[in-house]
C-alpha positions as a printed Julia matrix, in Angstrom:
445×3 Matrix{Float64}:
  59.14  -12.69  -12.33
  55.63  -11.89  -14.73
  55.69   -9.69  -17.73
  51.61   -9.6   -17.09
  50.51   -8.31  -13.95
  46.89   -8.26  -12.73
  45.65   -5.25  -12.91
  44.2    -3.4   -10.31
  40.25   -4.37   -9.06
  38.12   -1.86   -9.34
  36.6    -0.84   -5.94
  32.93   -2.18   -5.36
  30.37   -0.09   -5.78
  28.65    1.55   -3.53
  25.71    0.29   -1.02
  22.5     2.17   -2.64
  21.78    5.43   -0.72
  18.83    3.75    1.59
  21.82    1.01    3.09
  24.66    3.53    3.92
  21.93    5.89    5.66
  20.83    2.74    8.21
  20.66    4.31   11.56
  24.5     3.22   13.47
  23.3     4.28   16.66
  20.05    5.11   18.17
  20.67    8.57   18.25
  19.89    8.36   14.62
  16.59    5.68   14.92
  13.39    8.34   13.55
  10.55    7.22   14.62
   8.39    4.23   16.91
   8.51    6.81   19.55
   5.88    4.48   21.43
   8.57    1.59   21.23
  12.14    3.14   21.75
  10.87    5.55   24.12
  11.73    6.99   27.29
  10.2     3.27   29.54
   9.58    2.22   26.52
   9.58   -1.68   25.5
  13.08   -0.91   23.74
  14.8     0.98   25.97
  14.55   -1.71   28.66
  16.24   -4.28   25.82
  18.51   -1.31   25.05
  20.16   -1.97   27.97
  20.02   -5.7    28.94
  22.25   -7.9    27.69
  20.18  -10.93   26.35
  17.53   -9.81   24.34
  14.49  -11.35   24.14
  13.08  -13.02   20.92
  11.04  -10.42   19.28
   8.88   -9.72   16.62
   8.72   -6.54   13.96
   5.51   -6.32   12.34
   5.08   -3.15   10.67
   5.19   -1.27    6.44
   8.69   -2.0     4.58
  10.68    0.64    5.77
   9.84    1.41    9.23
  13.18    0.25   11.14
  11.82   -3.36   12.0
  15.54   -4.73   10.09
  17.61   -1.86   11.69
  16.02   -1.63   15.73
  17.12   -5.44   14.76
  21.35   -3.96   14.23
  20.76   -1.82   16.64
  19.93   -4.28   19.55
  22.51   -6.51   18.3
  25.13   -3.74   18.77
  24.13   -2.5    22.39
  23.52   -6.7    23.82
  27.19   -7.03   22.21
  24.92  -10.45   20.58
  26.12  -11.15   16.91
  24.31  -10.34   14.49
  22.93  -12.8    12.09
  21.3   -11.8     8.67
  18.98  -14.28    7.26
  16.49  -14.06    4.47
  13.51  -16.54    4.38
  12.81  -15.84    0.19
  16.47  -16.88   -0.04
  17.19  -19.66    2.03
  15.52  -22.44    3.19
  15.75  -25.05    6.81
  19.05  -26.74    6.21
  20.82  -22.67    6.08
  18.89  -22.64    8.87
  20.43  -25.99   10.55
  23.77  -24.42    9.97
  23.32  -21.03   11.58
  22.32  -22.78   14.56
  25.66  -25.14   14.35
  27.61  -21.31   14.46
  24.87  -20.23   16.68
  26.08  -23.36   19.13
  29.37  -22.45   19.29
  29.63  -19.01   20.02
  27.69  -20.17   22.64
  30.23  -22.76   23.44
  32.25  -19.53   23.52
  29.59  -16.95   25.66
  28.96  -14.79   22.34
  24.86  -15.18   21.7
  23.72  -15.04   18.13
  20.18  -13.0    16.97
  19.25  -14.1    14.48
  16.93  -11.81   12.26
  14.88  -13.6     9.97
  13.85  -11.13    6.56
   9.99  -11.2     5.99
   9.52  -14.7     8.04
   6.06  -15.21    6.87
   7.04  -16.28    3.83
   8.53  -19.73    6.07
   5.62  -21.98    5.73
   4.95  -24.11    9.31
   6.66  -26.34    9.29
  10.15  -24.1     8.43
   8.78  -21.59   11.14
   8.54  -24.91   13.83
  12.15  -25.39   12.53
  13.29  -22.53   15.27
  11.34  -23.61   18.42
  13.59  -25.81   19.99
  16.71  -23.41   19.35
  15.14  -20.34   20.68
  14.16  -22.18   23.46
  17.13  -24.02   24.95
  18.64  -20.3    23.95
  21.22  -21.47   21.15
  19.54  -18.33   19.38
  17.43  -15.54   20.13
  15.06  -14.99   17.58
  14.15  -12.15   15.59
  11.56  -11.78   13.42
  10.64   -9.55   10.62
   6.87   -9.03    8.66
   4.58   -7.04    6.24
   2.0    -9.4     7.29
  -0.45   -9.71   10.38
   1.51  -12.49   12.73
  -1.45  -13.44   13.43
  -1.96  -15.55   10.01
   1.75  -15.41    9.45
   3.81  -16.87   12.24
   2.27  -20.06   13.92
   1.27  -20.27   17.6
   3.85  -21.83   19.51
   6.94  -19.29   17.57
   4.38  -16.26   18.76
   4.05  -17.56   22.12
   8.13  -17.44   22.43
   8.23  -14.31   21.53
   7.71  -10.79   21.86
   5.17   -8.91   18.38
   6.05   -5.34   17.97
   4.48   -3.17   15.86
   5.92   -0.06   14.1
   3.82    2.14   12.4
   4.81    4.43    9.17
   7.39    7.36    9.64
   5.52   10.72    9.51
   6.08   13.23    6.85
   8.43   15.47    9.49
  10.4    12.1     9.91
  10.73   11.78    6.36
  12.16   14.62    5.77
  14.46   15.22    8.16
  16.0    11.28    7.21
  16.15   13.1     3.61
  18.17   16.02    5.01
  20.7    14.01    6.74
  20.95   11.69    3.94
  21.78   15.52    2.21
  23.68   16.78    4.6
  25.89   13.8     5.64
  29.44   13.16    3.34
  30.46   10.25    4.23
  27.85    8.04    4.19
  25.26    9.78    2.54
  24.95   12.55   -0.26
  27.14   15.39    1.19
  30.02   15.48   -1.03
  27.83   16.48   -3.26
  26.53   19.81   -2.88
  23.0    18.75   -3.29
  20.04   22.06   -2.81
  17.24   21.57   -2.09
  14.29   23.09   -1.0
  12.4    22.36    2.06
   8.37   21.46    0.28
  10.2    19.01   -2.33
  11.53   17.23    0.56
   8.17   16.97    2.3
   6.8    16.06   -1.78
  10.07   13.04   -1.81
   8.12   11.96    1.88
   4.89   12.67    0.7
   5.66   10.26   -1.98
   7.79    7.75    0.29
   3.82    6.97    2.18
   6.09    6.47    5.48
   8.45    3.96    4.18
  12.35    5.67    4.64
  13.58    3.14    2.28
  11.89    4.38   -0.27
  12.13    8.61    0.32
  16.13    7.5     0.33
  16.4     5.45   -3.27
  13.74    7.94   -4.45
  16.18   10.78   -3.42
  19.4     9.1    -5.03
  17.99    8.65   -7.68
  16.27   11.81   -8.44
  19.46   12.94   -7.9
  21.67   11.26  -10.59
  19.32   13.18  -12.55
  20.14   16.45  -11.73
  22.99   18.19  -13.57
  25.89   18.65  -11.87
  28.06   21.73  -11.75
  30.86   23.97  -10.02
  29.14   24.35   -7.03
  26.59   21.39   -6.62
  23.15   21.38   -7.84
  19.47   22.03   -7.43
  17.0    19.22   -6.59
  14.25   20.56   -8.32
  10.59   18.94   -8.72
  11.19   18.31  -12.07
  13.51   15.87  -11.03
  11.77   14.1    -8.56
   8.9    13.76  -10.5
  11.02   12.01  -13.54
  12.34    9.71  -10.88
   9.27    9.07   -9.09
   6.91    7.95  -12.62
   4.42    5.08  -12.53
   4.5     2.75  -15.62
   1.63    3.46  -17.48
   0.21    0.58  -19.8
  -0.71    2.04  -23.07
  -3.39    0.5   -26.03
  -2.67   -0.1   -28.73
  -3.27    2.19  -31.34
  -3.46    0.04  -34.54
  -6.74    0.28  -35.58
  -8.41    3.81  -35.07
 -11.33    3.02  -36.52
 -11.85    0.5   -34.39
 -11.41    3.19  -31.44
 -13.56    6.22  -33.16
 -16.5     3.93  -33.83
 -16.64    2.78  -30.11
 -15.97    5.97  -29.19
 -18.52    7.12  -31.31
 -21.2     4.02  -29.91
 -20.34    5.24  -25.64
 -20.28    9.47  -26.47
 -24.72    8.39  -28.42
 -25.66    6.26  -25.66
 -24.68    9.1   -22.51
 -25.83   11.82  -25.37
 -29.61    9.97  -24.67
 -29.45    8.3   -28.67
 -31.0     5.24  -28.9
 -30.73    5.86  -32.85
 -27.34    6.51  -32.8
 -26.34    4.44  -30.42
 -27.71    1.41  -32.71
 -26.62    2.45  -35.44
 -23.31    2.42  -34.1
 -24.3    -0.75  -32.65
 -24.87   -2.17  -36.57
 -21.71   -0.84  -37.53
 -19.78   -2.37  -35.41
 -21.65   -5.77  -35.37
 -22.31   -5.95  -39.22
 -18.17   -5.22  -39.31
 -17.65   -8.14  -37.43
 -16.54   -6.58  -34.04
 -16.51   -9.41  -31.49
 -20.08   -9.29  -30.11
 -18.66   -9.02  -26.73
 -16.53   -7.15  -26.64
 -19.48   -4.46  -27.12
 -21.65   -5.84  -24.49
 -18.5    -5.86  -22.04
 -18.5    -2.33  -22.76
 -22.44   -1.37  -21.51
 -21.41   -2.94  -18.69
 -19.13   -1.07  -17.97
 -21.27    1.94  -19.06
 -24.32    0.87  -17.24
 -22.38    1.71  -13.99
 -20.5     4.94  -14.77
 -22.93    6.86  -16.86
 -26.21    6.02  -15.76
 -25.83    4.66  -12.17
 -27.96    5.47   -9.19
 -30.37    7.24  -11.58
 -31.31    4.33  -12.6
 -30.66    1.01  -10.73
 -31.88   -1.5   -13.12
 -29.2    -0.37  -15.82
 -26.53   -2.75  -15.2
 -28.74   -5.67  -14.29
 -30.26   -4.72  -18.2
 -26.6    -4.73  -19.31
 -25.38   -7.84  -17.33
 -29.0    -9.88  -18.14
 -27.73   -8.79  -22.31
 -24.48   -9.77  -22.02
 -24.97  -13.36  -20.0
 -27.59  -13.83  -23.09
 -25.18  -13.07  -25.23
 -23.86  -15.4   -24.51
 -26.42  -18.59  -24.35
 -27.46  -17.79  -27.92
 -24.65  -16.21  -30.05
 -24.89  -15.36  -33.88
 -26.83  -14.46  -35.02
 -29.51  -13.93  -33.04
 -27.56  -12.4   -29.84
 -28.22   -9.02  -31.07
 -30.93   -8.59  -29.94
 -31.16   -8.48  -26.93
 -27.49   -6.1   -27.08
 -29.83   -3.53  -28.77
 -32.24   -3.8   -26.99
 -30.0    -2.91  -23.33
 -27.87   -0.24  -26.37
 -31.64    1.81  -26.41
 -32.32    0.61  -23.18
 -29.79    2.39  -21.74
 -29.19    5.16  -24.01
 -32.85    6.04  -22.92
 -32.6     5.3   -19.49
 -31.87    8.94  -16.74
 -28.52    9.06  -16.7
 -25.3     9.99  -13.4
 -22.04    9.76  -12.82
 -22.03   10.73   -9.31
 -20.89    7.0    -8.56
 -17.64    6.88  -11.34
 -16.67   10.52   -9.53
 -17.02    9.29   -6.54
 -14.4     6.85   -6.99
 -12.18    9.26   -8.88
 -12.56   12.13   -5.88
 -11.46    9.46   -3.92
  -9.12    7.99   -5.72
  -7.24   10.97   -6.48
  -7.58   11.4    -2.29
  -5.13    8.44   -2.17
  -2.78   10.19   -4.24
  -2.68   13.74   -2.23
  -2.94   11.82    1.75
  -1.32    7.9     0.88
  -2.02    5.12    3.16
  -3.35    6.09    5.32
  -4.44    3.96    8.33
  -7.65    2.21    9.39
  -9.9     3.75   12.66
  -8.63    0.92   15.43
 -12.83    0.51   15.78
 -13.44   -0.38   12.43
 -11.15   -2.92   11.83
 -11.45   -6.47   12.46
 -10.15   -8.64   15.73
 -10.41  -12.24   14.82
  -6.88  -13.05   17.37
  -6.05  -12.64   20.9
  -2.95   -9.81   19.9
  -5.37   -7.95   17.37
  -7.95   -7.46   20.56
  -4.78   -6.5    22.57
  -4.26   -3.73   20.06
  -7.61   -1.96   20.45
  -9.07   -3.62   16.94
 -12.9    -3.66   16.77
 -13.15   -0.99   20.76
 -15.77    1.25   20.43
 -17.68    0.07   17.38
 -21.3     0.97   16.91
 -23.52   -1.61   15.47
 -25.97    0.09   13.78
 -28.26   -2.15   13.31
 -28.95   -1.73   17.24
 -30.01    1.99   16.82
 -33.54    3.41   15.1
 -33.59    3.72   11.94
 -30.71    1.26   12.01
 -27.88    5.07   11.33
 -25.54    5.47   14.28
 -23.52    8.99   14.52
 -19.64    6.73   14.07
 -16.6     7.82   12.07
 -15.66    5.58    9.43
 -13.39    7.56    6.99
  -9.49    8.05    8.21
  -9.18   11.11   11.3
  -7.36   13.23    8.59
 -10.82   12.32    5.84
 -13.22   13.67    8.61
 -16.56   15.13    6.78
 -15.18   14.73    3.55
 -17.94   13.74    0.53
 -17.19   11.93   -2.47
 -20.45   10.53   -3.56
 -22.78   13.51   -4.37
 -26.29   12.5    -5.55
 -28.25   14.26   -8.72
 -31.72   14.97   -8.71
 -32.3    12.48  -11.85
 -34.0     9.56  -11.69
 -33.79    7.01   -8.63
 -31.04    8.74   -7.22
 -33.94   11.79   -5.96
 -34.54    9.6    -3.24
 -30.59    8.34   -2.77
 -30.3    11.69   -2.16
 -33.27   12.58    0.02
 -32.48    9.27    1.74
 -28.66   10.37    2.87
 -29.68   13.83    3.92
 -31.79   12.58    6.8
 -29.38   10.33    7.32
 -26.34   12.78    7.81
 -28.75   15.19    9.31
 -29.73   12.84   12.08
 -25.83   11.57   12.48
 -24.73   15.28   12.64
 -27.19   16.04   15.26
 -25.42   12.95   17.27
 -22.3    14.27   16.92
 -23.59   17.52   18.39
 -25.22   16.28   21.57
 -22.38   13.97   22.38
 -20.15   17.07   22.4
């Protein structure tokens, strides 16, 4: 009789929500209608008892692993998940031996290799004989372009399927299912959540189902639980989705006060104040290269195209200091400071980038139009890359009406030249080109 029986072990922790909600049937799968719709390529694969070897190429959370699971289930194949990050050729040999034993029993094996691009060429070639003799059905998942990351011999034995990011409404559908599912999801929490908030989560996810479900789970964990469930709000979602911000060391306050006065004097077109604060910095022992680098930044941020010579002057001052050092190095720095302070000012280039960056935060990773993509490989050409691109040098004035922004952003303007200095001419030139291209657009209908 054991006087001290072992304590019952605690139940294992639940897998993450994204793993629990992985579709178990094709009816639960969202997106990729170009592959799984009626009459599409995968519709035939799901009906086959011997699916082909496949490479799934697409962004994270688009359903690559899930499709592998579903195909294995539909074809009654044994599914083996294999991570190229954690395993190597030795493990491949062991899995092939097991697959060979299953084959003798009449059972096929799908070897699903996650992040197959992590394997080098020799490791990838280790699959070739086993794919050829039917020992394994290889299915690889990659976020990288197979044209560059998967060997030619392996590509020739696999069908490459391109997956797309999920649309907002598809991600929202997954989130609703997770909120209502009592068995695998969060249905037992009785969570209330407005549709607009689910759409915000989907926007943050940028077409990644896993990221969306993880964010939902993290947001719900921050939600106070009441007797009748909880109401998920923007506060919890924003808190869960926050980005880490790297802060500067604020221990040397006077250093930042003086450098701030120097930059603002340059911006305010006061060369006297600028050279005074420059002297304050250098005489106090500040690193002159730090000051020079700040002027390089200023030349683009605050002078910009109003005086295109501002940046070369600032860079030349930085290089000159590297060449002569102190004690004479202050001379080219003073030269640059007085030039930049006296130059016409424009922050239009700076603002153009900030507007574009804000647009990205709002709209996410919009796809590059196919005609603008490079197409160095046969696969990429077959996908429609570079088709329809118009080479501007073949047209009058070396310009041609052509879409360069993603579909959703056509017509957006980020760069608005000022009337200062050389930027006045830039603005007039752009206006002429825009009028010409707009006219061509109208004539083409």
